[in-house]
C-alpha positions as CSV (number, residue, x, y, z in Angstrom):
1,M,0.3,0.1,0.0
2,L,2.9,2.5,0.8
3,C,4.6,1.6,-2.8
4,A,1.1,2.7,-4.4
5,M,0.9,5.8,-2.6
6,A,4.3,6.6,-3.4
7,L,4.1,6.2,-7.0
8,S,0.8,7.7,-7.0
9,S,2.0,10.5,-5.2
10,G,5.0,10.7,-7.9
11,V,7.6,10.5,-5.2
12,L,9.9,7.6,-5.3
13,P,11.4,5.6,-2.1
14,A,14.7,7.1,-1.9
15,T,17.5,4.3,-3.5
16,A,20.2,3.0,-1.1
17,H,24.0,3.6,-2.6
18,A,26.5,0.5,-2.2
19,Q,29.6,2.1,-2.0
20,V,32.9,0.7,-2.8
21,T,36.2,0.7,-0.5
22,S,39.3,-0.2,-0.6
23,D,42.0,0.3,2.1
24,L,45.7,1.6,1.9
25,I,48.0,0.3,4.1
26,D,50.8,2.1,5.8
27,W,50.8,5.1,3.5
28,N,53.9,6.8,4.1
29,L,53.5,11.1,3.4
30,T,55.9,13.9,3.4
31,E,55.5,17.1,2.6
32,S,56.3,16.2,-0.9
33,T,53.2,14.8,-2.9
34,S,53.3,11.4,-3.7
35,T,50.8,9.1,-5.3
36,W,49.5,6.1,-3.8
37,N,50.5,2.8,-6.6
38,T,46.5,1.8,-7.0
39,Q,44.1,2.7,-9.9
40,Y,40.4,3.0,-8.5
41,H,37.4,3.8,-10.2
42,I,34.0,5.3,-9.4
43,S,31.8,2.5,-9.1
44,T,28.1,2.0,-10.9
45,S,26.6,1.2,-7.9
46,G,27.8,4.1,-6.0
47,D,26.6,7.7,-5.4
48,G,29.8,9.2,-7.5
49,W,31.5,10.5,-4.6
50,A,35.0,9.7,-4.0
51,A,35.6,10.2,-0.8
52,F,38.8,9.4,1.7
53,R,39.7,9.1,5.8
54,W,42.1,7.8,7.6
55,L,41.7,4.6,9.7
56,D,44.3,5.4,12.2
57,S,44.3,9.1,13.5
58,P,46.2,11.3,11.6
59,N,49.0,12.9,14.1
60,K,49.6,15.7,10.9
61,T,47.7,17.9,8.9
62,T,47.3,16.2,5.3
63,V,46.1,17.1,2.0
64,I,44.6,14.1,0.1
65,S,43.5,14.4,-3.8
66,G,41.7,12.4,-6.4
67,N,43.4,12.7,-9.7
68,S,43.2,11.4,-12.9
69,C,44.5,8.2,-14.1
70,A,46.1,9.7,-17.6
71,D,48.1,12.2,-16.7
72,L,47.4,13.0,-12.8
73,T,45.0,16.2,-13.7
74,L,43.4,17.0,-10.3
75,Y,39.7,16.3,-9.6
76,G,39.4,17.6,-6.3
77,S,40.8,17.5,-3.2
78,D,40.5,18.0,0.6
79,T,42.6,19.0,3.8
80,I,42.4,16.8,6.6
81,G,43.4,17.9,10.5
82,V,45.2,16.5,13.3
83,N,42.8,13.4,14.6
84,D,39.9,13.9,11.9
85,T,39.3,10.3,10.8
86,N,35.9,11.2,9.0
87,Y,35.2,10.4,5.0
88,H,36.2,13.8,3.2
89,N,34.8,14.2,-0.4
90,L,37.5,14.5,-2.9
91,F,35.5,14.9,-6.2
92,W,32.5,13.5,-7.7
93,G,32.7,11.4,-11.2
94,G,30.3,9.3,-13.3
95,A,30.6,5.7,-13.0
96,G,33.8,4.4,-14.4
97,T,36.0,7.3,-13.7
98,C,39.7,6.3,-13.3
99,F,41.5,8.0,-10.5
100,V,44.5,7.8,-8.3
101,L,44.8,9.0,-4.6
102,R,47.7,11.6,-4.1
103,G,48.4,13.0,-0.6
104,R,51.1,15.0,1.4
105,T,51.5,16.7,4.6
106,A,50.9,20.4,5.3
107,S,54.2,22.7,4.7
108,G,56.3,22.8,7.4
109,S,55.2,19.3,9.2
110,G,57.2,16.8,8.4
111,S,56.6,13.0,7.6
112,M,53.5,11.0,8.6
113,V,54.8,7.3,8.5
114,N,52.7,4.2,8.8
115,H,49.2,5.6,8.3
116,D,46.2,3.3,6.8
117,G,43.3,5.1,5.1
118,R,40.3,4.0,3.3
119,V,39.1,5.2,-0.3
120,R,35.2,4.9,-0.9
121,R,33.9,5.3,-4.3
């Protein structure tokens, strides 16, 4: 009955998106930008956002970006503060968009070693 009411009112129930995640183990960052050695693709089952979070509480401010697989063109980035383990949306892309993750620590902060992260796409 609820479904019939939703259809008759022109309002459709919200669709659940199944985001795909992958872990990055022991990403070592310095003040110079480095590229994680895996290519990722925006999933067909997700909402189109590429997002990143630290699994280990970061002890430095970091800048993480999503970049084109072909030429490292910047799609989008975000700054993640010390102790922040929340997801940060980096960019929105169509299903199948290929990207790599790049990262660095904030200028003047030194290196951050053996921290694990997760990309959601």
